[in-house]
N, CA, C and O atoms as a DFTB+ gen file, in Angstrom:
704 C
 N C O
     1  1       0.832      -1.182       0.000
     2  2       0.000       0.000       0.000
     3  2       0.870       1.237       0.000
     4  3       1.931       1.258       0.625
     5  1       0.436       2.241      -0.682
     6  2       1.161       3.500      -0.700
     7  2       0.773       4.320       0.518
     8  3      -0.276       4.092       1.121
     9  1       1.622       5.277       0.878
    10  2       1.336       6.156       2.001
    11  2      -0.028       6.811       1.788
    12  3      -0.348       7.266       0.690
    13  1      -0.803       6.850       2.831
    14  2      -2.107       7.484       2.760
    15  2      -3.239       6.548       2.435
    16  3      -4.401       6.930       2.578
    17  1      -2.948       5.326       1.999
    18  2      -4.018       4.383       1.706
    19  2      -4.616       3.869       2.998
    20  3      -3.919       3.689       3.996
    21  1      -5.897       3.640       2.965
    22  2      -6.582       3.086       4.116
    23  2      -6.322       1.589       4.195
    24  3      -5.996       0.967       3.184
    25  1      -6.461       1.000       5.381
    26  2      -6.238      -0.448       5.527
    27  2      -7.208      -1.269       4.684
    28  3      -8.242      -0.772       4.238
    29  1      -6.851      -2.547       4.474
    30  2      -7.715      -3.447       3.728
    31  2      -8.933      -3.775       4.579
    32  3      -8.899      -3.433       5.762
    33  1      -9.974      -4.381       4.117
    34  2     -10.072      -5.030       2.824
    35  2     -10.244      -4.035       1.689
    36  3     -10.701      -2.908       1.886
    37  1      -9.872      -4.473       0.511
    38  2      -9.910      -3.603      -0.652
    39  2     -11.322      -3.113      -0.971
    40  3     -11.483      -2.033      -1.540
    41  1     -12.340      -3.888      -0.615
    42  2     -13.701      -3.504      -0.952
    43  2     -14.327      -2.610       0.104
    44  3     -15.530      -2.352       0.067
    45  1     -13.518      -2.133       1.047
    46  2     -14.010      -1.182       2.033
    47  2     -14.257       0.169       1.367
    48  3     -13.566       0.522       0.411
    49  1     -15.225       0.918       1.859
    50  2     -15.426       2.256       1.324
    51  2     -15.767       3.225       2.452
    52  3     -16.264       2.831       3.507
    53  1     -15.486       4.502       2.202
    54  2     -15.643       5.561       3.194
    55  2     -17.100       6.011       3.245
    56  3     -17.713       6.269       2.209
    57  1     -17.651       6.105       4.453
    58  2     -19.014       6.577       4.645
    59  2     -19.055       8.007       5.167
    60  3     -20.053       8.706       4.992
    61  1     -17.973       8.443       5.809
    62  2     -17.961       9.772       6.404
    63  2     -16.521      10.200       6.644
    64  3     -15.644       9.358       6.838
    65  1     -16.276      11.507       6.632
    66  2     -14.969      12.059       6.953
    67  2     -15.187      13.333       7.766
    68  3     -16.053      14.144       7.436
    69  1     -14.409      13.505       8.818
    70  2     -14.485      14.698       9.665
    71  2     -13.080      15.114      10.050
    72  3     -12.213      14.275      10.291
    73  1     -12.865      16.416      10.106
    74  2     -11.587      16.964      10.535
    75  2     -11.688      17.454      11.966
    76  3     -12.720      17.979      12.384
    77  1     -10.610      17.278      12.714
    78  2     -10.516      17.829      14.057
    79  2     -10.669      19.342      13.927
    80  3     -10.060      19.930      13.034
    81  1     -11.457      19.994      14.780
    82  2     -11.711      21.422      14.597
    83  2     -10.490      22.322      14.782
    84  3     -10.502      23.469      14.335
    85  1      -9.425      21.819      15.441
    86  2      -8.260      22.658      15.712
    87  2      -7.001      22.234      14.970
    88  3      -5.947      22.845      15.141
    89  1      -7.100      21.184      14.140
    90  2      -5.902      20.668      13.490
    91  2      -6.260      20.046      12.137
    92  3      -6.824      18.952      12.100
    93  1      -5.946      20.717      11.029
    94  2      -6.324      20.183       9.713
    95  2      -5.592      18.900       9.322
    96  3      -5.999      18.235       8.370
    97  1      -4.522      18.537      10.034
    98  2      -3.817      17.281       9.758
    99  2      -4.429      16.099      10.511
   100  3      -4.049      14.951      10.277
   101  1      -5.368      16.371      11.407
   102  2      -5.989      15.354      12.257
   103  2      -7.399      15.088      11.726
   104  3      -8.269      15.955      11.804
   105  1      -7.620      13.885      11.186
   106  2      -8.916      13.582      10.612
   107  2      -9.379      12.178      10.982
   108  3      -8.599      11.336      11.427
   109  1     -10.667      11.960      10.783
   110  2     -11.318      10.697      11.105
   111  2     -12.154      10.275       9.905
   112  3     -12.721      11.119       9.212
   113  1     -12.232       8.969       9.660
   114  2     -13.150       8.446       8.663
   115  2     -13.949       7.306       9.273
   116  3     -13.456       6.564      10.123
   117  1     -15.181       7.184       8.826
   118  2     -16.009       6.020       9.134
   119  2     -16.074       5.227       7.842
   120  3     -16.264       5.789       6.763
   121  1     -15.914       3.913       7.963
   122  2     -15.886       3.111       6.751
   123  2     -16.666       1.819       6.922
   124  3     -16.936       1.356       8.031
   125  1     -17.011       1.266       5.780
   126  2     -17.597      -0.062       5.734
   127  2     -16.448      -1.057       5.794
   128  3     -15.557      -1.031       4.945
   129  1     -16.462      -1.916       6.771
   130  2     -15.508      -2.995       7.044
   131  2     -14.308      -2.596       7.904
   132  3     -13.637      -3.486       8.427
   133  1     -14.003      -1.316       8.078
   134  2     -12.901      -0.934       8.954
   135  2     -13.371      -0.158      10.186
   136  3     -12.612      -0.014      11.144
   137  1     -14.584       0.333      10.177
   138  2     -15.076       1.098      11.312
   139  2     -14.506       2.505      11.322
   140  3     -14.482       3.178      10.291
   141  1     -14.047       2.953      12.488
   142  2     -13.562       4.322      12.640
   143  2     -12.037       4.323      12.602
   144  3     -11.376       3.606      13.354
   145  1     -11.502       5.141      11.717
   146  2     -10.051       5.267      11.583
   147  2      -9.656       6.713      11.843
   148  3     -10.383       7.643      11.493
   149  1      -8.487       6.890      12.465
   150  2      -7.988       8.216      12.813
   151  2      -6.598       8.412      12.218
   152  3      -5.774       7.498      12.229
   153  1      -6.346       9.614      11.699
   154  2      -5.032       9.983      11.203
   155  2      -4.648      11.321      11.813
   156  3      -5.447      12.257      11.822
   157  1      -3.437      11.410      12.317
   158  2      -2.946      12.680      12.869
   159  2      -1.887      13.301      11.962
   160  3      -1.275      14.309      12.317
   161  1      -1.670      12.699      10.788
   162  2      -0.642      13.208       9.877
   163  2      -1.198      13.456       8.472
   164  3      -0.532      13.184       7.474
   165  1      -2.411      13.969       8.411
   166  2      -2.999      14.314       7.119
   167  2      -3.362      13.132       6.250
   168  3      -3.456      13.280       5.031
   169  1      -3.570      11.961       6.834
   170  2      -3.971      10.779       6.072
   171  2      -2.836       9.891       5.623
   172  3      -3.060       8.946       4.866
   173  1      -1.621      10.165       6.067
   174  2      -0.481       9.323       5.684
   175  2      -0.495       7.981       6.417
   176  3      -0.068       6.967       5.866
   177  1      -0.985       7.975       7.657
   178  2      -1.107       6.720       8.414
   179  2      -2.424       6.748       9.175
   180  3      -2.960       7.811       9.488
   181  1      -2.935       5.546       9.467
   182  2      -4.261       5.412      10.071
   183  2      -4.217       4.456      11.246
   184  3      -3.477       3.472      11.230
   185  1      -5.020       4.751      12.277
   186  2      -5.163       3.896      13.453
   187  2      -6.653       3.637      13.644
   188  3      -7.464       4.560      13.572
   189  1      -7.012       2.371      13.889
   190  2      -8.401       2.010      14.139
   191  2      -8.746       2.400      15.581
   192  3      -8.020       2.044      16.509
   193  1      -9.855       3.132      15.768
   194  2     -10.278       3.519      17.120
   195  2     -11.654       2.945      17.458
   196  3     -12.405       3.546      18.226
   197  1     -11.987       1.778      16.885
   198  2     -13.241       1.115      17.259
   199  2     -13.233       0.746      18.738
   200  3     -14.238       0.912      19.429
   201  1     -12.101       0.245      19.221
   202  2     -11.923      -0.167      20.610
   203  2     -13.136      -0.923      21.127
   204  3     -13.421      -2.008      20.619
   205  1     -13.874      -0.403      22.122
   206  2     -15.000      -1.157      22.680
   207  2     -16.342      -0.778      22.047
   208  3     -17.393      -1.067      22.621
   209  1     -16.322      -0.139      20.877
   210  2     -17.554       0.177      20.153
   211  2     -18.178      -1.129      19.667
   212  3     -17.511      -1.896      18.973
   213  1     -19.440      -1.405      20.013
   214  2     -20.068      -2.631      19.512
   215  2     -20.205      -2.586      17.992
   216  3     -20.711      -1.612      17.435
   217  1     -19.759      -3.629      17.338
   218  2     -19.844      -3.714      15.883
   219  2     -20.248      -5.121      15.489
   220  3     -19.993      -6.079      16.220
   221  1     -20.872      -5.239      14.342
   222  2     -21.234      -6.526      13.786
   223  2     -19.978      -7.088      13.111
   224  3     -19.492      -6.503      12.144
   225  1     -19.458      -8.186      13.592
   226  2     -18.207      -8.734      13.054
   227  2     -18.338      -9.301      11.649
   228  3     -17.333      -9.469      10.959
   229  1     -19.572      -9.602      11.207
   230  2     -19.767     -10.094       9.837
   231  2     -19.573      -8.972       8.820
   232  3     -19.044      -9.188       7.730
   233  1     -20.004      -7.793       9.189
   234  2     -19.802      -6.609       8.342
   235  2     -19.789      -5.393       9.260
   236  3     -20.793      -5.068       9.893
   237  1     -18.663      -4.741       9.324
   238  2     -18.515      -3.561      10.175
   239  2     -19.071      -2.367       9.415
   240  3     -18.626      -2.072       8.306
   241  1     -20.036      -1.684      10.004
   242  2     -20.660      -0.537       9.362
   243  2     -20.853       0.553      10.402
   244  3     -21.733       0.454      11.257
   245  1     -20.031       1.592      10.329
   246  2     -20.080       2.717      11.260
   247  2     -20.196       3.989      10.433
   248  3     -19.481       4.157       9.445
   249  1     -21.096       4.886      10.833
   250  2     -21.292       6.112      10.055
   251  2     -21.667       7.267      10.966
   252  3     -21.835       7.103      12.174
   253  1     -21.792       8.436      10.361
   254  2     -22.335       9.594      11.051
   255  2     -21.433      10.259      12.062
   256  3     -21.931      10.870      13.008
   257  1     -20.139      10.168      11.904
   258  2     -19.227      10.764      12.873
   259  2     -19.447      12.269      12.983
   260  3     -19.495      12.971      11.974
   261  1     -19.580      12.758      14.215
   262  2     -19.670      14.187      14.479
   263  2     -18.805      14.494      15.700
   264  3     -18.775      13.727      16.662
   265  1     -18.106      15.623      15.647
   266  2     -17.180      16.026      16.706
   267  2     -17.731      17.267      17.401
   268  3     -18.150      18.222      16.747
   269  1     -17.727      17.243      18.716
   270  2     -18.137      18.396      19.517
   271  2     -17.068      19.477      19.378
   272  3     -15.935      19.279      19.817
   273  1     -17.406      20.605      18.781
   274  2     -16.428      21.660      18.535
   275  2     -15.877      22.270      19.823
   276  3     -14.754      22.774      19.835
   277  1     -16.658      22.230      20.910
   278  2     -16.191      22.790      22.175
   279  2     -15.329      21.813      22.954
   280  3     -14.580      22.220      23.841
   281  1     -15.426      20.525      22.632
   282  2     -14.630      19.490      23.283
   283  2     -14.366      18.394      22.258
   284  3     -15.132      17.432      22.190
   285  1     -13.294      18.510      21.451
   286  2     -13.060      17.563      20.358
   287  2     -12.846      16.112      20.794
   288  3     -12.883      15.219      19.947
   289  1     -12.623      15.846      22.079
   290  2     -12.532      14.464      22.538
   291  2     -13.908      13.809      22.605
   292  3     -14.008      12.586      22.706
   293  1     -14.976      14.619      22.550
   294  2     -16.356      14.144      22.597
   295  2     -16.872      14.005      21.164
   296  3     -17.056      15.000      20.463
   297  1     -17.106      12.746      20.730
   298  2     -17.578      12.461      19.384
   299  2     -18.751      11.489      19.443
   300  3     -18.938      10.790      20.439
   301  1     -19.540      11.448      18.369
   302  2     -20.685      10.560      18.252
   303  2     -20.601       9.820      16.929
   304  3     -20.149      10.379      15.930
   305  1     -21.038       8.549      16.917
   306  2     -21.138       7.746      15.701
   307  2     -22.361       6.844      15.802
   308  3     -22.928       6.655      16.878
   309  1     -22.758       6.287      14.648
   310  2     -23.821       5.284      14.614
   311  2     -23.198       3.962      14.167
   312  3     -22.527       3.896      13.138
   313  1     -23.432       2.912      14.958
   314  2     -22.926       1.579      14.647
   315  2     -24.106       0.703      14.240
   316  3     -25.069       0.566      14.995
   317  1     -24.034       0.110      13.051
   318  2     -25.131      -0.686      12.517
   319  2     -25.567      -1.750      13.513
   320  3     -24.736      -2.461      14.077
   321  1     -26.860      -1.856      13.723
   322  2     -27.503      -2.801      14.644
   323  2     -27.331      -2.444      16.114
   324  3     -27.929      -3.104      16.963
   325  1     -26.542      -1.431      16.452
   326  2     -26.305      -1.095      17.851
   327  2     -26.691       0.334      18.211
   328  3     -26.851       0.635      19.394
   329  1     -26.844       1.223      17.234
   330  2     -27.306       2.572      17.488
   331  2     -26.203       3.602      17.624
   332  3     -25.099       3.427      17.108
   333  1     -26.521       4.685      18.333
   334  2     -25.631       5.832      18.476
   335  2     -24.752       5.645      19.711
   336  3     -25.217       5.211      20.765
   337  1     -23.471       5.984      19.556
   338  2     -22.506       5.886      20.650
   339  2     -21.700       7.170      20.726
   340  3     -21.510       7.866      19.728
   341  1     -21.228       7.470      21.940
   342  2     -20.386       8.650      22.120
   343  2     -19.118       8.270      22.864
   344  3     -19.067       7.277      23.590
   345  1     -18.102       9.089      22.660
   346  2     -16.847       8.953      23.383
   347  2     -16.523      10.297      24.017
   348  3     -16.829      11.353      23.462
   349  1     -15.899      10.240      25.183
   350  2     -15.435      11.453      25.864
   351  2     -13.915      11.522      25.863
   352  3     -13.331      12.469      26.390
   353  1     -13.271      10.510      25.266
   354  2     -11.805      10.445      25.313
   355  2     -11.195      10.205      23.926
   356  3     -10.168       9.538      23.805
   357  1     -11.816      10.740      22.906
   358  2     -11.260      10.656      21.558
   359  2     -11.299       9.284      20.926
   360  3     -10.528       9.018      20.004
   361  1     -12.178       8.394      21.392
   362  2     -12.331       7.079      20.782
   363  2     -11.681       5.940      21.546
   364  3     -11.703       4.800      21.084
   365  1     -11.109       6.222      22.697
   366  2     -10.519       5.145      23.498
   367  2     -11.602       4.255      24.095
   368  3     -11.407       3.049      24.244
   369  1     -12.750       4.853      24.439
   370  2     -13.882       4.073      24.944
   371  2     -15.168       4.707      24.423
   372  3     -15.231       5.914      24.190
   373  1     -16.186       3.877      24.247
   374  2     -17.456       4.311      23.693
   375  2     -18.580       3.897      24.619
   376  3     -18.491       2.855      25.267
   377  1     -19.637       4.693      24.695
   378  2     -20.813       4.355      25.502
   379  2     -22.075       4.606      24.687
   380  3     -22.124       5.506      23.849
   381  1     -23.098       3.789      24.950
   382  2     -24.359       3.902      24.218
   383  2     -25.015       5.250      24.467
   384  3     -24.948       5.794      25.570
   385  1     -25.639       5.773      23.444
   386  2     -26.379       7.035      23.516
   387  2     -27.671       6.829      22.735
   388  3     -27.955       7.538      21.770
   389  1     -28.464       5.817      23.186
   390  2     -29.582       5.300      22.398
   391  2     -30.959       5.533      22.979
   392  3     -31.919       4.929      22.501
   393  1     -31.103       6.368      23.975
   394  2     -32.404       6.523      24.634
   395  2     -33.509       6.810      23.624
   396  3     -33.504       7.854      22.971
   397  1     -34.456       5.884      23.496
   398  2     -35.610       6.071      22.623
   399  2     -35.371       5.839      21.148
   400  3     -36.254       6.124      20.339
   401  1     -34.211       5.332      20.767
   402  2     -33.921       5.115      19.355
   403  2     -34.148       3.668      18.961
   404  3     -33.872       2.755      19.739
   405  1     -34.648       3.458      17.754
   406  2     -34.714       2.123      17.174
   407  2     -33.324       1.838      16.630
   408  3     -32.893       2.484      15.674
   409  1     -32.619       0.889      17.217
   410  2     -31.227       0.637      16.836
   411  2     -31.081      -0.403      15.729
   412  3     -29.957      -0.741      15.359
   413  1     -32.187      -0.920      15.191
   414  2     -32.110      -1.882      14.096
   415  2     -31.558      -1.193      12.860
   416  3     -32.072      -0.158      12.435
   417  1     -30.514      -1.766      12.287
   418  2     -29.878      -1.154      11.116
   419  2     -29.688       0.341      11.348
   420  3     -30.212       1.174      10.608
   421  1     -28.924       0.659      12.394
   422  2     -28.860       2.015      12.909
   423  2     -27.848       2.955      12.322
   424  3     -27.401       3.858      13.029
   425  1     -27.454       2.807      11.073
   426  2     -26.511       3.770      10.525
   427  2     -27.248       5.005      10.037
   428  3     -28.450       4.968       9.773
   429  1     -26.518       6.083       9.926
   430  2     -27.113       7.317       9.461
   431  2     -26.171       8.476       9.690
   432  3     -24.980       8.284       9.932
   433  1     -26.707       9.672       9.614
   434  2     -25.939      10.886       9.817
   435  2     -26.300      11.495      11.162
   436  3     -27.458      11.469      11.579
   437  1     -25.294      12.044      11.834
   438  2     -25.499      12.721      13.108
   439  2     -24.915      14.114      12.976
   440  3     -23.792      14.275      12.499
   441  1     -25.663      15.113      13.391
   442  2     -25.186      16.493      13.324
   443  2     -25.628      17.251      14.573
   444  3     -26.725      17.039      15.091
   445  1     -24.754      18.136      15.046
   446  2     -25.144      19.056      16.104
   447  2     -26.003      20.158      15.504
   448  3     -25.811      20.541      14.350
   449  1     -26.945      20.668      16.281
   450  2     -27.673      21.850      15.886
   451  2     -26.661      22.989      15.880
   452  3     -25.925      23.135      16.856
   453  1     -26.588      23.800      14.833
   454  2     -25.574      24.864      14.784
   455  2     -25.603      25.753      16.037
   456  3     -26.651      26.260      16.437
   457  1     -24.432      25.923      16.635
   458  2     -24.302      26.763      17.812
   459  2     -24.787      26.140      19.109
   460  3     -24.838      26.823      20.132
   461  1     -25.148      24.850      19.096
   462  2     -25.699      24.203      20.288
   463  2     -25.128      22.791      20.409
   464  3     -25.485      21.913      19.623
   465  1     -24.251      22.564      21.376
   466  2     -23.651      21.242      21.526
   467  2     -24.460      20.329      22.446
   468  3     -23.981      19.264      22.835
   469  1     -25.684      20.738      22.799
   470  2     -26.542      19.857      23.595
   471  2     -27.630      19.212      22.745
   472  3     -28.308      18.299      23.216
   473  1     -27.814      19.661      21.513
   474  2     -28.870      19.122      20.649
   475  2     -28.261      18.514      19.400
   476  3     -27.475      19.151      18.699
   477  1     -28.639      17.262      19.130
   478  2     -28.167      16.552      17.950
   479  2     -29.361      16.068      17.142
   480  3     -30.454      15.869      17.672
   481  1     -29.128      15.882      15.845
   482  2     -30.087      15.214      14.980
   483  2     -29.443      13.937      14.478
   484  3     -28.280      13.933      14.073
   485  1     -30.208      12.848      14.506
   486  2     -29.759      11.570      13.968
   487  2     -30.707      11.208      12.833
   488  3     -31.875      10.901      13.074
   489  1     -30.217      11.241      11.597
   490  2     -31.009      10.894      10.426
   491  2     -30.685       9.446      10.060
   492  3     -29.636       9.160       9.484
   493  1     -31.586       8.552      10.397
   494  2     -31.435       7.119      10.172
   495  2     -31.545       6.840       8.679
   496  3     -32.434       7.383       8.024
   497  1     -30.669       6.011       8.124
   498  2     -30.658       5.757       6.684
   499  2     -31.930       5.112       6.164
   500  3     -32.283       5.307       5.001
   501  1     -32.630       4.345       7.000
   502  2     -33.807       3.663       6.456
   503  2     -35.075       3.879       7.285
   504  3     -36.076       3.198       7.060
   505  1     -35.051       4.802       8.230
   506  2     -36.222       4.963       9.075
   507  2     -36.693       6.413       9.198
   508  3     -37.618       6.817       8.494
   509  1     -36.085       7.188      10.066
   510  2     -36.625       8.478      10.418
   511  2     -35.513       9.409      10.881
   512  3     -34.330       9.083      10.783
   513  1     -35.910      10.568      11.386
   514  2     -34.969      11.529      11.958
   515  2     -35.359      11.746      13.414
   516  3     -36.526      11.987      13.722
   517  1     -34.380      11.661      14.307
   518  2     -34.602      11.883      15.722
   519  2     -33.862      13.130      16.173
   520  3     -32.770      13.424      15.686
   521  1     -34.453      13.855      17.095
   522  2     -33.772      14.939      17.782
   523  2     -33.337      14.388      19.123
   524  3     -34.150      13.829      19.860
   525  1     -32.074      14.539      19.447
   526  2     -31.533      14.029      20.701
   527  2     -31.014      15.222      21.492
   528  3     -30.184      15.989      21.004
   529  1     -31.510      15.372      22.716
   530  2     -31.022      16.432      23.592
   531  2     -30.244      15.785      24.710
   532  3     -30.750      14.901      25.401
   533  1     -29.041      16.216      24.885
   534  2     -28.222      15.654      25.951
   535  2     -28.044      16.706      27.027
   536  3     -27.911      17.895      26.739
   537  1     -28.043      16.255      28.262
   538  2     -27.871      17.172      29.383
   539  2     -26.597      16.797      30.114
   540  3     -26.403      15.631      30.458
   541  1     -25.721      17.772      30.359
   542  2     -24.497      17.482      31.095
   543  2     -24.821      17.031      32.516
   544  3     -25.753      17.544      33.136
   545  1     -24.062      16.085      33.024
   546  2     -24.233      15.639      34.401
   547  2     -22.903      15.755      35.121
   548  3     -21.852      15.448      34.560
   549  1     -22.956      16.195      36.355
   550  2     -21.754      16.280      37.173
   551  2     -20.833      17.427      36.795
   552  3     -19.722      17.522      37.316
   553  1     -21.276      18.300      35.896
   554  2     -20.463      19.423      35.486
   555  2     -21.319      20.673      35.617
   556  3     -22.443      20.715      35.117
   557  1     -20.798      21.676      36.279
   558  2     -21.534      22.921      36.425
   559  2     -21.692      23.584      35.060
   560  3     -20.742      23.667      34.282
   561  1     -22.892      24.048      34.785
   562  2     -23.130      24.722      33.510
   563  2     -22.391      26.052      33.486
   564  3     -22.412      26.803      34.461
   565  1     -21.755      26.328      32.393
   566  2     -21.058      27.588      32.196
   567  2     -21.801      28.341      31.110
   568  3     -21.645      28.052      29.924
   569  1     -22.603      29.299      31.514
   570  2     -23.411      30.047      30.561
   571  2     -22.736      31.322      30.084
   572  3     -23.378      32.179      29.475
   573  1     -21.446      31.450      30.357
   574  2     -20.757      32.650      29.910
   575  2     -20.674      32.650      28.388
   576  3     -20.509      31.597      27.770
   577  1     -20.789      33.832      27.784
   578  2     -20.759      33.883      26.318
   579  2     -19.388      33.499      25.776
   580  3     -18.363      33.735      26.415
   581  1     -19.390      32.909      24.600
   582  2     -18.137      32.574      23.936
   583  2     -17.499      33.848      23.403
   584  3     -18.209      34.766      22.994
   585  1     -16.166      33.920      23.400
   586  2     -15.512      35.121      22.882
   587  2     -15.827      35.315      21.398
   588  3     -15.895      34.356      20.629
   589  1     -16.014      36.561      21.023
   590  2     -16.335      36.846      19.623
   591  2     -15.280      37.704      18.946
   592  3     -15.411      38.004      17.760
   593  1     -14.244      38.104      19.657
   594  2     -13.215      38.932      19.051
   595  2     -11.934      38.837      19.842
   596  3     -11.831      38.051      20.784
   597  1     -10.971      39.625      19.467
   598  2      -9.705      39.683      20.184
   599  2      -9.501      41.097      20.695
   600  3     -10.011      42.058      20.119
   601  1      -8.751      41.215      21.783
   602  2      -8.477      42.548      22.307
   603  2      -7.047      42.934      21.948
   604  3      -6.118      42.135      22.070
   605  1      -6.897      44.157      21.510
   606  2      -5.595      44.691      21.143
   607  2      -5.389      46.002      21.894
   608  3      -6.334      46.764      22.099
   609  1      -4.164      46.256      22.297
   610  2      -3.811      47.531      22.908
   611  2      -2.402      47.880      22.452
   612  3      -1.546      47.005      22.320
   613  1      -2.172      49.155      22.216
   614  2      -0.817      49.547      21.843
   615  2      -0.309      50.603      22.822
   616  3      -1.094      51.321      23.441
   617  1       0.995      50.684      22.951
   618  2       1.626      51.717      23.772
   619  2       2.991      52.017      23.212
   620  3       3.594      51.103      22.649
   621  1       3.518      53.176      23.310
   622  2       2.781      54.356      23.813
   623  2       1.716      54.782      22.807
   624  3       1.769      54.437      21.627
   625  1       0.762      55.532      23.310
   626  2      -0.318      56.024      22.477
   627  2      -0.579      57.470      22.865
   628  3      -1.000      57.710      23.996
   629  1      -0.365      58.406      22.030
   630  2       0.005      58.293      20.622
   631  2       1.466      57.921      20.456
   632  3       2.249      57.998      21.403
   633  1       1.833      57.511      19.231
   634  2       3.208      57.143      18.948
   635  2       3.660      57.805      17.664
   636  3       2.853      58.319      16.889
   637  1       4.983      57.784      17.450
   638  2       5.545      58.443      16.276
   639  2       6.094      57.400      15.317
   640  3       5.445      57.102      14.314
   641  1       7.268      56.833      15.586
   642  2       7.901      55.922      14.634
   643  2       7.687      54.449      14.971
   644  3       7.860      53.600      14.097
   645  1       7.323      54.121      16.187
   646  2       7.090      52.717      16.537
   647  2       6.119      52.617      17.696
   648  3       5.933      53.558      18.468
   649  1       5.499      51.436      17.794
   650  2       4.580      51.164      18.894
   651  2       4.678      49.680      19.232
   652  3       5.183      48.893      18.432
   653  1       4.211      49.308      20.376
   654  2       4.136      47.906      20.809
   655  2       2.661      47.545      20.882
   656  3       1.865      48.254      21.497
   657  1       2.307      46.428      20.244
   658  2       0.911      45.977      20.270
   659  2       0.830      44.741      21.151
   660  3       1.437      43.712      20.856
   661  1       0.072      44.856      22.240
   662  2      -0.182      43.718      23.130
   663  2      -1.481      43.054      22.691
   664  3      -2.431      43.735      22.305
   665  1      -1.522      41.721      22.750
   666  2      -2.733      41.015      22.367
   667  2      -2.881      39.758      23.195
   668  3      -1.905      39.255      23.752
   669  1      -4.104      39.247      23.277
   670  2      -4.412      37.994      23.951
   671  2      -5.152      37.098      22.965
   672  3      -6.025      37.557      22.228
   673  1      -4.800      35.836      22.961
   674  2      -5.465      34.849      22.120
   675  2      -6.272      33.909      22.993
   676  3      -5.946      33.716      24.165
   677  1      -7.335      33.313      22.429
   678  2      -8.169      32.396      23.180
   679  2      -7.552      31.012      23.271
   680  3      -7.792      30.278      24.229
   681  1      -6.755      30.659      22.267
   682  2      -6.035      29.384      22.285
   683  2      -4.623      29.628      21.778
   684  3      -4.379      30.586      21.044
   685  1      -3.704      28.775      22.162
   686  2      -2.339      28.892      21.675
   687  2      -2.310      28.627      20.180
   688  3      -2.894      27.654      19.703
   689  1      -1.627      29.499      19.440
   690  2      -1.494      29.296      18.001
   691  2      -0.390      30.192      17.468
   692  3       0.066      31.117      18.139
   693  1       0.029      29.895      16.245
   694  2       1.026      30.722      15.596
   695  2       0.360      32.020      15.153
   696  3      -0.809      32.037      14.766
   697  1       1.119      33.090      15.216
   698  2       0.578      34.407      14.868
   699  2       1.498      35.033      13.832
   700  3       2.722      34.986      13.961
   701  1       0.899      35.618      12.809
   702  2       1.656      36.358      11.808
   703  2       1.210      37.799      11.835
   704  3       1.717      38.617      11.067
């Protein structure tokens, strides 16, 4: 296999692809026969992160990967015949998230409601669409608004030939 090729079997195909919200080289795919695969090097190498996700061993079918933008270690997928599952640790362990869902042939698409990480939609490939509301437990709700800009200050002010610009970023990153 050449660099970047997904693992065998050759007749496997991709059902979904998602990028980590903070790293364009970090991506995930859901596939038929391989389950969930993760790459941290732009697709050059892949690691299976099915771990304890229930899967049908006759045919592995996982779809609908969605990543919580506020906590990228929290992801959701649909596993055929088993329903919707979530992870809080980036795929090391999975737990059922099936309250009220028909899990028969349970693949489909999962999406967060835009701007709301407590509401999801699960569009089942052969049945219906469910709205799933999740409530945090054991964690104090933080209703503070998300930052919408950056703060800049310069000194001295006024200045003539040069100034110093102080700034704060919300996350560590390279700055140009």
